[in-house]
C-alpha positions in Angstrom: 119.5 119.8 116.5 118.3 121.5 113.3 121.1 120.9 110.7 120.1 122.3 107.4 121.6 123.4 104.1 120.8 125.3 101.0 120.0 129.0 100.3 117.7 131.0 102.5 114.0 130.3 101.8 111.1 132.7 102.0 109.7 131.6 105.3 107.9 134.3 107.3 109.2 135.0 110.7 107.5 132.6 113.1 106.6 130.0 110.5 107.4 126.3 111.1 110.7 125.8 109.3 112.0 122.4 110.2 111.4 119.1 112.1 114.3 117.6 113.8 115.0 114.4 115.8 117.6 114.6 118.6 118.9 111.0 118.5 121.6 109.0 120.1 122.6 106.7 117.2 122.3 108.2 113.7 122.8 104.9 111.8 120.1 103.1 113.9 117.7 106.0 113.5 118.2 106.0 109.7 117.5 102.3 109.5 114.3 102.6 111.5 112.8 105.7 109.7 113.9 104.3 106.4 112.0 101.1 107.0 108.9 102.7 108.5 108.5 105.9 106.4 110.4 105.0 103.3 112.9 107.8 103.7 116.3 107.9 102.0 119.0 110.0 103.7 121.5 112.6 102.8 124.3 113.0 105.2 125.5 116.5 106.2 128.9 117.9 107.0 130.1 119.9 109.9 131.0 119.2 113.5 127.8 117.4 114.4 126.7 114.2 112.8 123.3 114.6 111.1 121.3 113.6 108.1 118.2 114.8 106.2 115.4 112.3 105.6 113.8 112.6 102.2 110.8 111.2 100.3 112.2 111.1 96.8 113.9 114.4 96.4 111.7 116.2 99.0 113.3 116.9 102.4 111.0 115.9 105.3 113.0 116.1 108.5 116.4 116.1 110.0 118.1 113.6 112.4 121.0 114.7 114.5 123.0 112.5 117.0 123.0 115.3 119.6 120.8 113.9 122.5 123.8 112.9 124.6 125.9 116.0 123.7 123.1 118.4 124.6 121.8 116.3 127.5 118.3 116.3 126.1 115.8 113.4 125.7 115.4 111.7 122.4 112.5 113.5 120.8 111.1 115.1 117.7 111.0 118.9 117.8 109.3 121.5 115.6 111.5 124.6 114.9 110.1 128.0 114.0 112.0 130.7 111.9 113.1 133.8 113.7 115.2 136.7 112.5 117.3 136.9 115.7 117.7 133.9 118.0 118.9 136.0 120.9 115.9 138.3 120.8 113.5 135.3 120.4 115.1 133.7 123.5 114.6 136.9 125.5 110.9 137.1 124.4 110.4 133.4 125.5 111.8 134.2 129.0 109.9 137.5 129.3 106.6 135.6 128.6 107.1 132.8 131.1 108.7 130.2 128.9 111.9 128.3 129.7 115.0 128.1 127.5 116.8 124.7 127.9 119.5 124.9 125.2 121.1 127.7 123.3 121.3 129.7 121.2 123.8 127.2 119.8 125.7 128.0 116.6 125.7 125.6 113.6 128.3 127.1 111.3 127.8 128.0 108.5 124.0 127.5 108.6 122.7 129.4 111.6 121.8 129.3 115.2 119.2 127.4 117.2 117.7 127.2 120.7 115.4 124.7 122.5 112.7 126.0 124.8 109.4 125.1 126.5 106.3 127.2 126.5 104.4 128.0 129.7 102.6 124.6 129.7 105.8 122.7 129.2 105.6 121.9 125.4 109.0 121.8 123.8 109.8 123.8 120.6 112.8 125.3 118.9 113.7 128.6 117.2 116.0 128.8 114.2 117.9 131.7 112.8 119.6 131.0 109.5 119.4 129.0 106.3 116.8 126.3 105.7 116.0 123.5 103.3 114.7 125.1 100.1 112.1 122.5 99.2 110.8 121.8 102.7 107.1 122.4 103.4 104.5 121.5 105.9 100.7 121.8 105.7 97.2 120.4 105.9 96.9 119.3 102.3 99.5 117.3 100.4 102.6 118.0 102.6 104.4 115.0 104.0 104.1 116.3 107.6 101.7 118.2 109.7 102.1 119.9 113.1 99.7 120.3 116.0 100.0 121.6 119.6 98.2 119.6 122.3 97.7 122.1 125.1 95.3 123.0 127.9 94.1 126.3 126.3 94.8 126.9 122.7 93.9 130.6 122.9 96.3 131.3 125.8 99.0 129.3 123.9 98.4 131.4 120.8 99.0 134.6 122.8 102.4 133.2 124.0 103.5 132.0 120.6 102.1 135.0 118.8 104.2 137.3 121.0 107.3 135.1 120.9 107.2 134.4 117.2 105.5 137.6 116.1 102.7 135.9 114.2 100.6 139.0 114.0 103.2 141.7 113.3 101.5 142.5 109.9 104.7 142.4 107.9 105.2 140.8 104.4 104.1 137.2 104.4 102.5 137.4 107.8 100.0 134.8 109.1 96.3 134.5 109.3 95.4 133.4 112.8 91.9 132.1 113.1 89.9 131.0 116.2 87.7 128.0 115.4 85.8 126.5 118.3 88.5 125.2 120.7 91.3 125.5 118.2 93.6 128.1 116.8 94.7 127.6 113.2 97.8 129.3 111.7 97.6 129.9 108.0 99.8 131.4 105.3 98.5 132.1 101.9 95.2 130.4 102.8 96.8 127.0 103.8 97.0 125.8 107.4 100.6 125.2 108.5 99.9 124.4 112.1 97.1 124.0 114.6 96.8 124.6 118.3 94.2 122.4 120.1 92.7 122.8 123.5 92.1 119.6 125.4 92.8 117.6 128.6 96.5 117.4 129.4 98.5 116.2 132.4 101.5 118.5 132.9 103.2 116.2 135.3 102.2 112.8 133.8 104.9 110.2 133.5 103.5 109.4 130.0 104.8 112.1 127.6 101.9 111.6 125.2 99.6 113.0 127.8 101.6 116.1 128.5 101.4 119.4 126.6 103.4 118.9 123.4 103.8 119.6 119.7 102.7 116.6 117.8 104.7 115.7 114.8 102.5 113.8 112.3 104.1 112.1 109.3 101.8 111.1 106.4 101.9 107.5 105.1 99.8 105.6 102.6 98.7 103.0 105.2 99.1 103.8 108.9 98.3 100.2 109.9 101.1 98.8 107.8 103.5 101.5 109.0 102.6 100.7 112.6 103.4 97.0 112.0 106.7 98.1 110.6 107.3 100.2 113.7 107.0 97.2 115.9 109.0 94.9 113.6 111.9 97.4 113.7 112.1 97.8 117.4 109.6 100.6 118.1 106.2 100.4 119.8 102.6 101.7 119.4 101.0 103.8 122.1 97.8 102.2 123.3 94.7 102.9 121.3 92.1 100.6 119.6 93.0 97.0 118.7 93.5 95.8 115.2 95.6 92.9 113.9 97.6 92.5 117.1 98.8 96.1 117.1 97.3 99.0 119.0 95.5 101.8 117.1 94.4 103.6 114.9 92.2 106.6 115.8 90.5 109.0 113.4 91.5 112.6 113.6 89.8 115.1 111.2 88.8 112.3 108.9 92.3 110.8 108.7 93.3 107.5 110.4 96.2 108.1 112.8 98.3 106.2 115.3 100.8 107.4 117.8 104.1 105.4 118.0 107.6 105.5 119.5 110.8 104.8 117.8 113.3 102.4 119.4 114.9 105.2 121.4 111.6 106.5 122.7 110.8 109.4 120.4 107.0 109.9 120.0 105.5 110.7 116.6 102.2 110.1 114.7 101.5 108.1 111.6 98.7 109.7 109.7 96.9 108.5 106.5 98.0 110.5 103.5 94.5 110.0 102.0 91.6 108.5 103.8 90.4 105.2 102.5 87.0 104.8 100.9 85.9 101.3 101.9 
C-alpha cells in the first residue's frame, strides 16, 4: 500500500507524504513504469512485496503487489501524513467518509488506511516513517497532485477537518481560495490543489468520477504516451496527434491521461512547457 523506509521526515500533519500504486504484478509494473517514466527501482523488504520508483536518486512513488490481497482495484493513491491512524480513521467516518481498508500495520515502518471522501474520491492516511528525499509540488518536483471534485470548497472542509490542515501548529499549511479552486501551500509552495468541476459520481469511466489525480512530470508527454501504448497501456480519449489520443493543456503544461496495462489511471505532464 505505502511501503516506505528511512528516518522520519518533517512532513506536517496532513501533508501529502507518498504516492503508491496497488498492483497485481510487481515485475510487470516495474517494466512498464521504467519504460514510460525512466524510473529505476529499489526493492523493499518485509512481508509484502514492494519497490520504490526513483528518478536518479530521488524517490518518486511506491509500487506494492497488494491489489489482490487487499481486494482493491489497481490504482494510484495519494497518502497524507497523520500522527495517529486510528484517530484519522475516526474523523473520516464522523465526517461522512468511508474507510475501505485498515488501519493496516507495515512493520517496522508504520500504519496505513485507505478511505474515500464524501464524493467518492479515494485517498490514504499514513502514520509512520517516510522517504527522506520525497517531495511533491507545483515547481520542479517530479509529481503533482490535484483533486477533481464537484465542490472544492466543500471538499476542503472535509479534508481540512480530517487532516487538520488549519490547526495552526508548527509547519501548518496556507489554504487559499482562488476562483473555483482551493490551493494547499507549505512554505509558499503549492503541494496540492482541489478543483471544482463537473463530475459523474456513478460513471463507469473512473476518469469522470471524483478522484485524486496523480500527475507525473516528463520531458515530452507525447513521447511518453507513445511509450505507454507500446508497453501495453492506453491513452484516455482527448485530442488527436500522431495516432495517439491527447494531449490537453492544463495551467500552461501539456498533459495527457493514460492507463497502465492493469488499468491504473495517471497523468503525464510536461516538466517544462515547450516554446515553439
